[in-house]
N, C-alpha and C positions, 0 to 999 in steps of 0.2 A: 624738268617742266617750267616753261616760262611762265613768270609772275605778272600779274597787272600791278599797277601802282597801289591799288588798295588790297587785294585779297588774291591769293593763289587759287588755281583752279579748283582745287578740292575744296576749299571754303566756299566759293561761288556756288558749287555744286550743292551744298547743304544751304547755304542761306537764301539763294535764289530759287533753286528747283526743289528744295525740300529733300534732298535724297543723302542719306549719309554715307553711300559707297556707289562706286560704278556697277553698272551691270557687266557681266562677262565679256571681253572684249571691247569695251569702250573706251577705257584709260589709255590702251596704246593707241586707238586711231586719234584720240584729243591730243596726245604727246605730239604724234606726227603732223597734225595740221598746226598745232602750236608753234613748233618748229619751223614752219614754213615750207614744208615739203609738200609737194605733189603728191595726192592720195586718191587711190579708188578703193573704197569699201563696199563689200558685198556682205549686207546683213540681214537677217531675217525680219520680216514685218514684226513691228513690236518689240525689235530688239534695242531701240533707243538710237536710231540713226539721226534723228534731227539734233539731238543734244551733242552730237559730235561734231557739229559745226556751230550751233548756238552758243556753248560754252566757250570754245577759243573766240568767237567774236567778242565777247564781253572781255576776254583777256588781252586783246590786240587792240592797238590804237586804229583810229580809223574805222571805215565803213566795211561790214561783209555784205555782198551782195549775193542773195540766193536766188536762182533760177529753178523755178518750179513750174510744172505743166498745167494746173489747174487754180482758177479763182478760188475756188472754195476751200482747197488745200491752204493755200497763202492766207486767206482771211482768217482760217481757224488757227493758225501757228502765230499769227500777229496777234490775234486776240489772247492766246495762251500765254504768249511772252508778255504783253502788257499787264495783264492779271498777276504775273510774277514780277511785276516792277521793272521790266526791261523795255527801252524805247525801241520799237521797232515798228515798220510800215510797209505798205504795199503800193505799187503803182500798177494799177490794172484799169480794165476798160470798165470795170464795174464800179469802179471809185464814183462818189460824188465830187463835185467841184471842191466842196468844203474839205474832204477827206485828202484830196491831191494836195490842196494848196498847205494843209497841216503837213504832210510829209515833206514837201519843199522846204517849208520852214524850219522844221526838225534838221533837215540836212544842212541848210545854211547856217543854223545855230550850232552845228556840231553834235547835236544830242542823240541822232539816230545812230544805233548800233548795227542794225540789220535792215537791209532794204530787200524785199521780194519783189521779183519782177518776172514776166512770162517769157519764153525765149524769143516769142514773135517782137518783142519790143527791142531786140538786137538789130532789127532790120533798119531801124532809124538811127543814122550818124549822130544824132544828138544824144543818144544814150550814152554813147562810149565817152564823148565830151563831158556829159554829168557826173559819170562815175569816176572820171580822172580828176575832175574838179573836187567832188567831196572826198577824196582822198580814200579810195577804194583799195583796200589791201589783202582782200581774199574773194575767192570766187568758190561758192559753193554750189553744185549741181545735184538737185533732189531728182530722183527717178530717171538716173543717168541712162537707163536702157532704153529710154526714148529716143537715144541718137542713133540705135542701130537699125537697119533695114531688115535685120534678121530678128530683131525683138518684135513683140507683139503690139507695140504703139508707137510706130515710126513718127517721129516730130521733125521736119526738114530744118526748121529753125534754130534746132539744137546745134546743127553743123555751125554756126556761126560762134558758138561759144570759144572755140579754139583760137578764131580771130581777135575775140575779146581779151582773151588772156594773152596774146602777143601784144596787144595794142596797150594792155596795162602794165605787164611786166609783173604780175602778181602771183601767187601760188593758186593751185585749182585743187579743191577735193569733190570728189564725185562720189554719190551714193545710191545704190539700188539694192532692191530685196531679190530679184531673180535675175541672173544672167549666166547663161551657160557658156563654155570656153570660147565659143565662136564669137557670142555678142560681147564678152570681156576684151577680146581682141580688136573688135572694133571701136568700143569704146576709147581704148588706148590710142588707137590710130586717129581717131576724130578729135578727141579733147586734147590730147597731149602731145600731138604732133609725133606720135611714135616713140616718144621718149619715155622710158617706163618709169611710171608713178610708183611709190610704196604700195603694194595692194594687201589689202586686209581681207581674206575670205573666211568669215565667221561663221560660216554653216548657214544651212538652209532650213535645218530643222525647227518645226514649231511643235514639240511635243506635246503641248496643251490641247492641240486640235485632233479630234477624232476624225478619221478619216472613212468614208464609206461610200460605195457604188451601188447602183440598183439597176436592173433591166427595167425598162418602162413596162408597167402592166397597169393601165389605168392610171396614166401619170398625173392627173389632177388630184384623184383620191390619193395617192402616194404623197403628194406635196401636203395636202390637207391634214393627213394623218401625222406627217412629219411636224407640222407646225403646231397641231392640236396637242401634241405631247410637250410642247414647249410653250405652252401659252403665257403671255406676258412678257416673254423675252423678246429683245430686240433681234430681228434679222433680215436677211437679203435673200430674194428668190431671183436668179439670174435667169433670163428667157432669152431664147434666139431671136424671137420677132416682138415688133412693138404691141401687135394686137394681143399676143400672149400675156404681155405684163397686165394689160387691162383687164383681161377674162381672168386671170389668175387672181388679181387683186379683188375684184369684185367676189369672187368665189370664197375668197379668204374673209371678207366683210360679212358675207351671209352666214359665214360659220361662227361669226362672233368676234373675230379679231380685229384689231385695229390696224387697217392696211391701205396703201396707196400705191399709184403706179408711177414709174418714172421712165421717159425715153427721149432720144434726141429731136422728135419732131414736136414736141411739146414746147408752148411758148416759155420764153426765158423766165419770166415771172413766175409761171407755174413750176419750172424745175426748182426755182430758187426756195419757193414755199414747200416743196416737199423735202428738200436739203434740211431746210430750217426746222420742219418738223421732226424729221428724222434726228436731228442733232439734239433736240429740246424734250421730245416725248420719249418717256421710257416705253418700251413693249412693241414699239411701232414696226410693222414689217412693210419693207418696200419691194415691189416686184419691178425688177428693172431690166434692161439692156446693159451691157457691159460699160455704158457712157455713165452709170452711177458707181459710185462707191470709192474711186481713186482718189477723190479729193474730200472725202469725208473721214476725218482724223478721230473717228468715234471708237474709244478704246473697249466698250461694253457691249459691242455685238456678239450674241452668244451663239448665233448659228448663221450658215450661209448654205442654201440649197441652189443647186443647178436644175432647173426643169428641163434643160437641154445640155448637151455637150459642149464644152469650149471648144475653140480651135486648135489649141495646143497646150502642152504642159505647162510652159511658162504662163499663159494666160489662166489656165487652170489655177495655178500656185498663188498668183497675184490675187485672183478673186476670192479665194478662200482664205487669203491672208487678211482679209477685212474682219475676219471673226477673232476674236480672243487676243486683240491687241495688248491687254492689261495682263496676260499672262495667265488668266483664270482658264479653268475648263470650257472647251467651245467645241462645237459638232459640224460637220458636213454630211450633205447627203447629194451626190451626183447621180442624175438618172439619164439613161443613154439607151439607143436602139438603133436597129439597122437605119432608120431614116435619119438620124443624126449622122451616122457615118457617111451616108450618101449625101446629105448637104454639105458637109464640110469637104468632102472629095471633089464635089462639083464646084464649090467656091474656089478652091484651089486651082482646078483645071480650067475654069473658066477667067481667072484672073488674067490681066495684062502682063503680068511679071514674066521675066524671062525663065527658060526651061531650068536654069540651075536653081533658081529661087523656088520654082514649084516642087523640085525633087526635095528641096530642104523642107518646104512647109509639108510635103507629105510626110517625110521622116519625122517631123515635129508631132503631126497627128498621129503617126504609128505609135509614138512614145505614150501619148495619152491614152491611146486604145489598148496599150500593153499595160497599163496602169488599170485600165477599167476591167479588164479581163484577167489581171494578175491571179496566179494560182497559190500565192504566198503572201507574207506581210506587205501591205501596200507601202508602207513608209520606207521599206528596204528598196522597193523599185523606184519609188518618187526620188529618193536620195540619191541613188544610183544614177539617174539621169544627170543630176548635177556634180556627178564625180565623187560621191561621199558614199561610205560604207557604213552600216548599222546593224545592231542585232535587232531581232524580231521586237516591234515596238509595244506591243500589248494594248495599243489604243487605235485599232482601226478594225474594220468589219470582220477581216480575214484573220485577226488573231483572236477577235471573239469567238468565230465561229469559222474553223479552217474550210477551204474550198473541198468540194467533193470533184475529183478528177476520174478522167478515163482516157484509155488509149483510143484515139479518136482517127489513127493512121487510116483504117478501112473506110470509116465514113468520110473522111476528108476526099480520099482518093474516088469514092463513089459520086462526091459533088462535083469534083473537078471533072471527071468523066461525063457527068451529064451537061456541065458548061461546054465542053470542047464538041460533044456529039451535036449539040443543038447551035454550033457555030459561033458562039459567045454573043447571041443576039437576044438573050432573054434576061429577066430580072428574078430575083429571089422566089418570088410568088409561083410562077410557071415552072420553075426548077423543082420546087419542093412537089408541087402536083406531079410532075413525071416521076420523082424519087418514090414518092408513096402510093403510085399508081391510081391516082385521081384522074380518071379520063374524061376532063372538062372538054367542052366544046373546042376551045382552042387547042386543046393538046391533040385531040382527034384530027381538026383542020390541017393541023402541021404534021401530021403523022407521027408524032412523038410518041403515041403510045405502042409503037412497033420498035422502039428503040432497045437495044439490050438493057439500057438502065431503067427501063420503066418499070415501076414496082419492087426494084431492089432494096428498097429502105424503108418497107412498110413497118418494120420493128421499133423505128423511132417515133413515127408521127409527126405531123404538122410543127407542133411547139418544138419538139427536139430536133429538127431539121432547122428552124428558124435560128436556134442558139448557135448551131454548128456554121451556119452561114455568117451570121454576125460575127463571131470570133474569127472566122476565115479572114473577113474582111478587116478584123482588128488586127490580125496579124500581118495584113497587106499580102495573102494568099490570092486574093480575089478583090478587083478594084472596078467600082462603076466607071463605065466608059462614057463620058458626055457626049461624044460624036454618035453613039448608039443610043441616046435616051436613057442612059443609065443602066444599060444591060451589062452585067457582070464578064469581065475578062480576066482570064488567068495571068498572075505576074510571074517573072523568072524565080521568084522566090519558092513558088510552089512546084516547080518542075522536078527536084530532087524526091519529093514526096510521092508524086504522081509515079516516078520510075522505081520506086521501092527502096531508095537509097537513104531516106530519112523517115524517121517516125514523128508524131506530133500527138501531144497530150493537151486536151481541152477541159474545161469546166464543165461538170454535169449539174451544178446547182445554181446557176444563174438564171434558170427559168423558173425557178422557185422562188416565192415570195421571201423577202428579207424578213429575218426575224425582227420582231418589235423590239427596241432597245430604250431603256429609260432614259430621260432628258439628263443633261448635265447635272451634277449637283450644284447646291445653292453655294454663294460666296461665304455665308457664314453659317453658324450652327442655328438649330431651330430657335434655341435660347437667346440668340443674339439678333434673329430676324426682325422682331417688331421695332427695335431700336434702329436697325439699319434701314427700314421703311421711313421711321421718322426723319432720320438724317437725309434720305433721299427726298423726302417732301420738303423740308428746309432748303435742300439744294436748288429743287425746283422752283420754288418760291424766289429765291435769289437770283437765279438766272434768266427766269422770266422778266424781274425788275431790271436786270443790267442788260437784257436782251443778248444773251449770249448763251452757247451751248451748254448744257447742264456740267458736262465733263470739264469745260474750262475753269468751273468754280473748284471742283474736285472730282477725278475719276472715281469709279466704283472701289476700286480696291484700297483707295485712301479712306473711304467711308466705312468699308468693311473693318479695316484696322481699328478706326475708331469704336466701331461698335463691340469688337472683340475686347480692345484694351481698355476702353472707357476713361480716358484720362479726366482726371478732375481739376487740374489746373491748367494754364495756358503754357505753362513750363512742360508740361507732359504732353500737351497737345502739340508742342513743337518737334517733338521727338518721334512724332507719326509721320511714315512716310509719305512724301508729296506735301508736304506742309512747310513751305519756305516762308522767310520772313514777311514778304508782303501779303501773302495770303494768309498768314496767322494775325497780321494786323487788321487786314479787312474782313475776315470771316471766322476768325478764331472765337471770338466771344459768342457769335451766334450759334455754332455747333457745339461749344460746350454748355450753352444754355440748354439744348437739346438733350445732352447726356446727362448733366447734372440737376437740371431743373432752374439753376440761377447762374447767369453770366458773370464773369470775374473781370472787373475793370481794372487796367494797369495803366501807369503814366506811359506815355510815348518812350521817354528814354529807358525805363524798364522793360518795356514790351521788345526793344531792340536786343535785350539780352535772354529773351525767352529761350529755354531750353540749353542754353550755353552754361559753361562752368561758372562764368562769371555773375550768373544770375544769383546763386545762394549767397554769393558773397555781398552783392549789392543788398539783399536782404537783410544780411548781418549788419552791413554798414547803417541802414536805414535804421534799424531797431536801436543800434547804439547812439544815433544822431538823436532819435526821440527820446532816449533816456538822460543824454547829457546836454539837451537844448537849455537847460536853466542850470548847467554845472553839477558837479558831483552833490552838492547841498541843496540843489533844486531852488534856490533863491536868486542865482545870477541873472544878469541881463541876457534875454532870450537870443540865442544864436541859430541859425540854420544853414544847410547849404543846399542848392537846388538838386533836382533829380539827375540832372545832366552831370553835375560834378559828381555825385556818386556814382554815376555810371564811369565816368572817366577814372576814378579812383579803382573801381571793381575791375575794370579791364587792365589797368597798369600794375596792380598788385605791389605798391611800393614796399620796400623793405626799410627805409630810413626816413627820417623827417623830411631830409632835403627830397628825396623822391616823391614823398607825400605832398610837399608843397607845389612840386613842379606838375604833377599830375592833376591837382585840384586847384591851384592858385588860390590857398587858403588865406594866406595872411598870418601875421604873428598871434593875433587874438584867437582865432579859429584853430590854430595849430596848438595852442596851449588848451584849448578846450576839448578838441577830438582827437589831436594826434597820437597821444598814447594808445588809448583805445582802438583807433584805426589801425594802427601798427600792429598791435597784438592780433586782430581779427585777421590781417593780412598775412601775418607769419604763421598763424594756425591754418589758414588756407593752403 
């Protein structure tokens, strides 16, 4: 692996970011980026993608430009880097004039290591000139799936990135959490000119997230029950419409929750206010359209609920990926029903996209509906979509309580017969009336009470037939026809069943209420919970004073480790995961005071050694200096060494008097006074 002039990447990982080791899959990607190889990395949300370009940026000369889709995401990462002592900045439309001037000043002075920009900035030719002038040596592309027309978040300006790479002649590293094979191929074609980069497929599994789906049955109550069982935990409720975000947020507030709404029609200041609250407040619930969350790098979101079905399996996975980024247990719940299926189908059919795109979008929706109506482990179905295999996960609702199945071949054939005998001109409600023998005025007017299918499904009842029709739409056996006002028509996939050539198994239990599930377990034991609460209170006070999100100070997992390990010194604090040198200096004493009741004050030179092997050596040298300050007999002329000199000696570990003199520049008098004792300590070490 390449090294910077100061420290190798592993040392920077510990000293800057506070991590003793890489997460699985990170190190190989960092090596590839450091070596200057074009790289495409698909890693699960929360897997540490950002570090895979941030760490190489510190090890390489020049500037790394990071192209990111959302201002909030850029500002979050810049804040976190600055808190860790890294020079980083962003050029966005949300900057103040002062912020922009500071970024340009840092670029001109050669201080800035990471520059964040939105893809839309590439439309200006001045951007390329700027990036060439400041010695850009790497392009990092965050959320790279946005380049794909087949992905769920197409951004046309991402297409300019390939031109920028050619203009600068530098390597490019692209990162995303969700990209199926088709999307990966388009990323390679558009960003790398078709030249194959080194691809790292680090898996899509987020084993800490519990997956659950439920059929809509009083959906507002279902959301309130789910949130109520998790009161005090940060969560997101995704809604299909703007109005529903407002209605649900109000209902949650009336139920005693701290909740607000977010959607694209809100004023920019109002949206920023919600984002800031969500970042800084513990336990806030945001009811939002999908415009929210992608730019919120909040690691301790404990749950995500969907009040309505997503539009694709990629969108679903991105959205639930907001939960549990810290690796701690998190939960999801997705509600769905026939209206969701009808809405998503009509959105596809009524879009101006070409036929090929519409068929692909129907296929993606089918995959999501297959997940919703799965008959076995949901994680197996989900990972299978992305080309991965797994054993049953034990962390989804169907592993908790296996599905009840039945041979639905006869029922499906009856339903298909009713659709065909009514000319494919009617929706679910009318067809169920025919099958159950409900002679409504509409049924009699159309003469459908005289059909052979009238009343042949009385044994199942209205609710049962609703589940059958919903699952048939989920399997794309029936599809709403927008040209016939949503009337159901049979697809080609249904013909073998109708002809008796294939059988079909459906779920019997999706009409039943989902079993109540206990909320996710706490981050720490009951014994450590009071200390964790105190640490969170200190974090909140520091975050409010600095006007940054609380997790920029320390994430929940770091505070949980503090509560469990209860470090008694700054050296022990430095060994807590997530406590780098800069954060130890900025916040170590404050959090140590919460844990021990009294803060520890260290000289800055000694602080730089906190948690390192040289720290103990420094302390022994300082004790020896104090003992020998007036000589062995205690009557000599006072002599001392500066704390910085002691640090240099501790780091060098000299073995001879000549080495000691070079390390500390002691001079003959101090060598005579301290030399023998210092060498004995260094040799013992």
